[in-house]
C-alpha positions in Angstrom: 105.5 73.2 87.5 102.9 76.0 87.8 102.8 76.9 83.8 100.2 74.0 83.7 97.8 75.7 86.5 94.7 76.9 85.3 92.0 79.4 87.2 89.5 76.8 86.6 91.6 73.9 88.5 91.8 76.6 91.4 88.3 77.1 91.1 87.6 73.4 91.5 89.9 73.4 94.2 88.5 76.3 96.2 85.1 74.8 95.2 85.5 71.1 96.7 87.0 72.2 99.6 84.1 74.6 100.8 81.8 72.5 99.6 83.5 69.2 101.0 82.3 66.7 98.0 83.0 66.8 94.1 79.1 66.7 93.4 78.7 69.9 95.7 81.5 71.3 94.1 80.2 70.3 90.4 76.7 72.2 91.8 78.5 75.0 93.1 80.4 76.0 89.6 77.9 74.2 87.3 80.4 71.9 85.9 79.7 68.4 85.5 81.3 66.4 88.6 84.1 64.6 86.3 85.1 67.4 84.7 85.7 68.7 88.5 87.7 65.3 89.4 89.6 65.9 85.9 90.6 69.6 87.2 91.5 68.1 90.2 93.7 65.5 89.3 95.4 67.9 86.5 96.1 70.5 89.2 97.9 67.9 91.7 99.8 66.6 88.9 101.1 69.9 88.1 101.7 71.1 91.6 102.9 67.5 92.8 101.1 67.1 95.5 97.9 65.5 96.6 95.5 68.4 97.8 92.7 65.6 99.1 92.9 62.9 101.5 92.2 59.7 99.3 91.1 57.4 102.1 88.1 59.2 103.3 84.5 59.5 101.9 84.4 63.1 102.4 86.7 65.4 100.4 89.3 65.8 103.4 92.3 68.6 102.6 95.3 66.9 103.1 97.8 69.0 104.7 99.0 70.6 101.5 96.0 71.3 100.3 95.2 73.2 103.3 98.6 75.0 103.0 97.8 76.1 99.3 94.2 76.2 99.7 94.7 80.3 100.9 96.7 80.9 98.0 94.2 79.5 95.4 91.9 81.9 96.9 94.3 84.7 96.7 94.8 83.9 93.1 91.3 83.8 92.1 90.7 87.0 93.9 93.6 88.9 91.9 92.0 87.1 88.9 88.5 88.8 89.6 90.1 92.2 90.7 91.8 92.2 86.9 88.8 91.1 85.1 86.8 94.2 87.1 89.8 96.4 86.4 89.8 95.3 82.7 85.9 95.9 82.5 86.5 99.6 83.8 89.0 100.0 81.7 86.7 98.8 78.8 84.1 101.1 79.8 85.8 104.7 80.5 89.6 103.6 79.6 92.6 105.2 81.6 91.5 108.8 82.7 94.6 110.6 83.9 94.4 113.9 85.5 97.1 116.1 86.1 96.5 119.0 88.7 98.9 121.4 90.9 97.2 122.2 94.4 98.4 124.9 96.8 99.6 123.9 99.7 97.1 126.2 101.4 93.9 123.9 100.4 92.3 121.8 103.3 94.7 118.3 103.0 92.3 116.6 105.0 89.4 117.4 102.0 92.1 116.8 99.8 92.6 113.5 101.0 88.8 113.1 101.1 87.9 113.9 97.4 91.2 111.5 96.0 89.7 109.3 98.0 85.9 109.8 96.7 87.5 109.7 93.2 89.3 106.7 93.6 86.2 104.3 94.7 84.2 106.2 91.7 86.7 106.2 89.2 89.2 102.8 90.1 91.5 103.1 86.9 91.6 107.0 87.0 95.5 107.4 87.5 96.7 110.9 89.7 99.6 113.6 88.7 99.5 115.8 91.6 101.8 118.5 92.2 102.2 120.6 95.5 102.7 123.8 94.7 102.9 127.8 96.3 101.8 131.0 95.2 101.9 131.2 91.3 103.6 127.8 90.8 100.6 125.6 89.6 99.8 128.3 86.7 103.1 128.0 85.8 102.9 124.3 85.6 99.6 124.7 83.4 101.4 127.0 81.2 104.0 124.9 80.4 101.8 122.0 80.1 103.0 119.9 82.9 99.5 120.0 84.5 95.9 120.5 83.0 94.5 121.9 86.2 95.7 124.2 89.0 93.9 125.1 92.5 95.2 128.6 93.1 94.6 131.1 96.0 92.7 134.0 94.4 94.5 137.0 95.7 98.0 135.5 94.0 98.5 137.5 90.9 97.9 135.7 87.7 100.7 134.5 85.7 99.4 134.9 82.2 96.0 136.7 82.3 95.9 136.1 78.3 96.3 132.3 78.6 94.6 131.4 81.5 91.1 131.3 83.4 89.9 131.3 86.7 87.0 129.6 88.3 85.6 130.0 91.9 86.7 126.6 93.9 85.8 127.3 97.4 86.5 128.8 100.7 88.6 127.4 103.9 89.1 130.2 106.8 92.4 131.4 108.3 93.3 131.8 111.9 96.4 133.6 113.4 98.2 131.6 115.7 101.7 131.3 117.6 102.9 128.7 120.0 101.6 129.2 124.0 105.5 130.0 124.7 105.7 132.6 122.3 104.8 136.5 123.7 102.2 137.4 122.2 100.2 134.2 123.4 99.8 135.7 126.8 98.7 139.5 125.6 96.8 140.6 127.4 94.2 142.7 124.8 93.8 142.3 121.3 97.1 142.4 119.8 97.7 145.7 117.1 99.5 145.8 113.9 102.3 147.7 115.7 102.4 144.7 118.4 102.7 142.2 115.7 105.0 144.2 113.8 108.0 144.0 116.6 107.8 140.1 116.2 109.0 137.9 113.5 106.3 136.7 111.1 106.4 133.4 109.2 105.3 134.2 105.8 105.0 131.4 103.1 105.9 133.2 99.4 106.9 132.2 95.8 109.7 130.4 94.9 109.3 130.5 91.4 112.1 132.5 89.3 110.7 135.5 88.4 107.6 135.3 90.5 106.2 138.2 92.4 106.5 138.0 96.2 103.0 137.3 97.1 102.2 138.1 100.9 99.2 138.7 102.3 98.3 139.8 106.1 101.8 141.0 106.3 102.3 143.1 109.3 105.9 144.2 109.4 109.2 144.1 107.9 110.5 141.4 110.6 109.6 138.5 108.1 110.9 135.3 107.7 110.3 134.0 103.9 109.1 130.0 103.5 108.2 127.9 100.4 106.6 125.4 102.4 103.9 125.1 104.1 105.2 122.3 106.2 108.2 123.9 107.8 106.3 127.2 108.5 103.7 124.7 110.6 107.0 123.4 112.7 108.6 127.0 112.9 105.1 128.3 114.8 104.8 125.1 117.2 108.7 125.7 117.9 108.2 129.4 119.0 110.0 130.8 116.1 107.2 133.4 115.5 103.2 133.7 114.6 101.4 133.8 111.2 98.4 132.5 109.7 97.1 129.5 109.1 94.3 127.5 107.3 92.1 126.1 110.3 91.9 122.9 109.3 95.8 122.1 109.0 96.1 123.3 113.1 92.8 122.0 114.4 94.1 119.3 116.4 97.4 122.2 117.5 94.8 124.0 119.0 92.7 121.3 120.7 96.3 119.6 122.4 97.3 123.3 122.7 100.2 122.9 120.6 99.3 126.1 118.8 96.9 128.8 120.1 95.2 131.7 118.2 95.7 135.4 118.8 93.2 137.6 119.3 93.7 140.3 116.5 92.8 143.7 116.4 95.1 144.1 113.8 92.9 143.2 110.8 89.8 141.1 109.5 91.7 137.9 107.3 88.9 137.1 104.9 88.9 133.5 104.2 91.4 132.0 101.7 89.9 131.7 98.6 90.4 129.2 95.9 89.9 129.2 92.5 90.4 126.4 89.7 92.6 127.5 86.6 93.2 126.2 83.3 94.2 127.2 79.9 91.5 129.4 78.1 89.6 127.0 75.4 90.2 124.0 77.4 87.3 122.2 78.9 88.0 119.5 82.0 87.3 115.8 81.1 84.2 113.9 82.7 86.9 112.9 85.5 88.5 116.5 86.1 85.0 117.5 86.6 84.3 115.2 88.8 87.0 116.2 90.8 86.5 119.6 90.7 83.0 119.3 91.8 84.3 117.1 95.1 87.1 120.0 95.5 84.4 122.8 95.9 82.1 120.6 98.4 84.6 121.8 101.0 81.8 124.3 102.2 79.1 121.3 101.8 
């Protein structure tokens, strides 16, 4: 029944409904009034319903017409969307970005960057892998990803094949649950005091990778390969640990976590690098995303 329906018939239907007359619709779509009448007749025949009342001077929608008008608008809208997307593809193609991002990279900033990229380059396809420590560069080395966002302190898996460029930084805070003994410690906490309690540490789970650990206080550690698990365990009071400030801002505000006053060491901001194979220049779309990532401090 719908095989004979055309987009021009639907445009004529919507125009008549909006203008309230066939002559007004003809002026709206810049077609002859006879062409509008013919389009409506053909559409009614294809749909097996009358779209307008025939006993009124004004083009008044029938019950069937009122029911089908939203569908007609939706089809026209999707057609316009398809045309716009096709135009974008004709201009810039369908760029693919395959990128690995370390779990410590600020998640809200990552989301904002991808939202901006989607608005600027709607045809872009993202293949995103969330990784830990050396995992991102390993994906670059085996060809799964073109780029990786890597923590600067993580040892390079293959310095002869990978090059790194500075990207951005994010502050790190030392935190625990309010129920944890360190939360009520009366003075700045020393390394010795930290070492008496379990530290939650995210480390690499790649076969053969170095177990990179940063700002570790002692031997009492729980090793995790998932930052969200560390986050949950911290709030549950299972230990203390270092976390990116953006990820725990709401927890600090609500009291789910508290910042520990350290005397133990100074923790530098976490520095992120963009890693890629030597000699491989990023595409225009990749360059745009790298620029967005680097604006975290802006």
